[in-house]
Structure formats: structure tokens, C-alpha cells
C-alpha positions in Angstrom: 104.3 105.4 80.6 103.1 105.5 84.3 105.5 106.9 86.9 106.8 104.3 89.3 105.3 106.1 92.3 101.9 105.9 90.6 102.4 102.3 89.8 103.1 101.5 93.5 99.9 103.2 94.5 97.8 101.3 92.0 99.5 98.0 92.9 98.9 98.6 96.6 95.2 99.1 95.9 95.1 95.9 93.9 96.8 93.9 96.7 94.1 95.1 99.1 91.3 94.0 96.8 92.8 90.6 95.9 93.3 89.8 99.6 89.6 90.5 100.2 88.4 88.4 97.2 86.0 85.5 97.9 84.6 84.9 94.4 85.7 81.3 94.1 84.0 78.8 96.5 86.7 76.2 96.0 89.5 78.7 96.8 88.1 79.8 100.2 91.0 79.9 102.6 93.6 80.3 99.9 95.8 83.3 99.8 96.5 85.0 96.4 100.1 84.9 95.2 100.5 88.5 94.4 102.9 90.9 96.2 106.0 93.0 95.6 107.8 89.6 95.3 106.2 89.0 91.9 108.7 91.2 90.3 109.6 94.7 89.1 106.7 97.2 88.7 108.7 98.8 85.9 109.4 95.5 84.2 109.6 95.5 80.4 108.1 92.0 80.2 105.4 90.3 82.1 105.1 86.5 82.3 101.6 85.0 82.9 101.3 81.4 84.1 98.3 79.2 84.9 98.0 79.2 88.7 100.4 78.9 91.7 101.6 75.3 92.3 101.0 73.7 95.7 104.7 73.1 96.3 105.7 76.1 94.2 104.2 79.6 94.4 101.5 78.7 96.9 104.2 77.6 99.4 107.0 80.2 98.5 104.6 83.1 97.8 106.7 83.7 94.6 105.3 82.5 91.2 107.4 79.8 89.5 109.7 79.1 92.4 110.3 76.1 94.8 109.2 73.3 92.4 110.3 71.7 89.2 108.3 74.1 87.0 110.1 77.0 88.7 113.5 75.4 88.2 112.7 74.9 84.5 111.4 78.5 84.1 114.6 79.9 85.7 116.8 77.8 83.4 114.9 79.1 80.4 115.3 82.7 81.6 119.0 82.1 82.0 119.2 80.9 78.4 118.4 84.4 77.2 120.2 86.2 80.0 117.0 87.5 81.6 117.1 87.8 85.4 114.0 87.7 87.6 114.7 91.2 88.9 113.9 92.5 85.4 110.5 90.8 85.0 107.1 90.6 86.6 105.4 87.2 87.0 101.8 86.5 87.7 99.1 83.9 87.0 95.7 83.6 85.3 94.3 82.4 88.7 96.0 84.0 91.7 95.2 81.2 94.1 96.2 77.6 94.1 93.4 75.3 92.8 93.4 71.9 94.4 91.5 68.7 93.8 89.5 66.9 96.5 92.6 64.9 97.3 94.7 68.1 97.7 96.6 67.8 94.5 97.2 70.6 92.0 94.5 70.9 89.3 93.9 73.2 86.4 91.8 76.3 87.3 88.3 76.2 86.0 87.0 78.6 83.4 85.0 80.3 86.1 88.0 80.7 88.4 90.1 82.2 85.6 87.2 84.5 84.7 86.9 85.6 88.4 90.6 86.7 88.2 90.3 88.3 84.8 89.8 91.8 86.1 92.7 91.4 88.4 94.9 90.3 85.5 93.7 93.3 83.4 94.6 95.7 86.2 98.0 94.1 86.6 98.7 94.6 82.9 97.5 98.2 83.1 99.5 98.9 86.2 102.8 97.3 85.2 102.2 98.5 81.6 104.8 96.1 80.0 105.5 96.4 76.3 106.0 92.6 76.1 103.7 89.9 77.5 104.6 86.2 77.6 101.9 83.7 78.3 103.0 80.3 79.7 100.5 77.6 78.6 97.1 77.4 77.0 95.3 78.6 80.1 97.3 81.8 80.2 96.9 82.4 76.5 93.1 82.0 76.9 93.1 84.3 79.9 94.5 87.3 78.0 91.8 86.7 75.3 89.2 87.4 78.0 90.7 90.9 78.3 90.8 91.5 74.5 89.9 88.7 72.1 92.5 87.0 69.9 92.4 83.8 67.8 95.8 82.5 68.7 96.2 78.8 69.5 99.1 77.6 71.5 100.1 74.9 69.1 100.4 77.3 66.2 101.5 80.4 68.0 104.2 79.1 70.4 107.5 80.9 70.0 106.1 83.6 67.7 105.6 87.3 68.3 102.2 89.0 67.8 100.8 92.4 68.3 98.0 92.4 70.9 96.4 95.4 72.6 99.3 97.7 71.7 101.9 95.3 73.0 104.0 92.4 71.8 102.6 89.0 72.8 104.7 85.9 72.9 102.8 82.6 73.6 105.0 79.9 75.1 104.3 76.4 76.6 104.2 76.0 80.3 107.5 74.8 81.8 106.0 72.0 83.9 107.5 68.5 83.8 104.3 67.1 82.4 104.4 69.5 79.4 108.1 68.8 78.9 107.4 65.1 78.8 104.3 65.1 76.5 104.0 68.4 74.6 107.1 70.5 74.3 110.6 69.0 74.9 113.5 70.9 76.5 115.3 71.9 73.3 112.1 73.3 71.8 111.2 75.3 74.9 114.7 76.8 75.0 114.4 77.7 71.3 110.9 79.3 72.0 112.4 81.6 74.6 114.5 83.2 71.9 111.3 84.9 70.8 111.2 86.7 74.1 114.7 88.0 73.5 113.7 89.1 70.0 110.7 90.9 71.3 112.7 92.8 73.9 115.2 93.8 71.2 112.4 95.1 69.0 111.2 97.2 72.0 114.7 98.5 72.5 115.0 99.5 68.8 111.6 101.2 69.0 112.7 103.1 72.2 115.9 104.2 70.5 114.1 105.5 67.5 111.6 107.4 69.6 114.4 109.0 71.6 116.1 110.1 68.4 112.9 111.5 67.0 112.2 113.4 70.2 115.8 114.7 70.2 115.5 115.9 66.6 112.2 117.6 67.3 113.8 119.5 70.3 116.7 120.6 68.1 114.3 122.3 65.7 112.7 124.4 68.4 
């Protein structure tokens, strides 16, 4: 586990690099939504979304805040007694993708690929034992880092092992998804998997502490 001081150094370097990024032609002029406001660098769980929303993270500079998706997300966190100060939130694409009319749009595969190394480095820096993907784009984004075969429809609300961590795929909390793919009650139930994953990590931590204590007592 990385020391918090080391994490801060790595994160500061990442912020400098993302601020200089000009890989996506359609994103020129956009500012990446990545800062200390994304959450705790020692978080036990990292949530990965699709991209900052125009009225949400792109405006507030905090992922999943300021719009209906953010309100829904906060409500689901509350349902498992998980506060924002205990988590880290990021996105598959760090900048807000917009259509020609200025509306939100889904980030292209190339845009997600351009941010893939930034996502990998966030995972390595925060080093969370639990990863939660919000939506199909985020689930596909982590597969760019290390391949998996999970599909959102089949995997939502389940716990999987991925890259030495626990992975919990969930649906995106947007109003559109709530209306057409995953209703409120189902989403609330899905978040129980996050709580279960965190309990599994706590049990593992306790077992490791006891093992270490027993080993010391034998010295």
C-alpha cells in the first residue's frame, strides 16, 4: 500500500500531465475534471463514470455533482451509508464531450482510449481494493487496462475479481438510464454489492492483521 505522501506526489504529477493533454481534437478548450476535489487519495473504493456532464462535473469541477445524475448518485451512496469523503470518483474521459449543438454526448472510443493511461495511473495511485464502474463505457474502459469479458447487462450488481481488486459493475445513475434500462429500485439494490465488497475487504484486512500479529508473537 502506497504512503499517502507518495500518493500526493504521484497525483500532482498526473494533474500536471492531464492539464497539458491535447490528444482529443473535439475536446480542445475543455478542462479535465480531475483534482483533489475528486475525492480521498486513500479511498478504499473508486467509482468510474463515463465523462463529466455539461451541467454537472464540467461546471462544478466535481464528478457527479450539480445535475440529476449527481443527485441520483449521492442518493444511492446514502442508501449504503457511504459518504463522498470516503471515496474517489473519476471518469473514463476526463473532459466533457459535446455535440455540435453543445449538448452532452457519449465519448468516442478514441477519446476513452486517449484517457486510458490517465485512468490506469489513477488506479495505480489511489490503489483502491474496490472499483465500481458506472455504465457500459466505464466497464469497457477498465477492460482497456486489463481485458475482461464482463457485460453490463449480465454483470450489474455482482462482485468480480479483476487485476487483484474487487470490481463491481453498476449502471450509470443518469435519468435516461433510470427511465429505460435500470429503474430506481434495481439501482438501489445493485449498490448493496458495493457494501458487500467493502465488507469483504474489511474481513480480509482483519484476517491479515491477525496473521501478522500471530507471526510477531512467535518471534
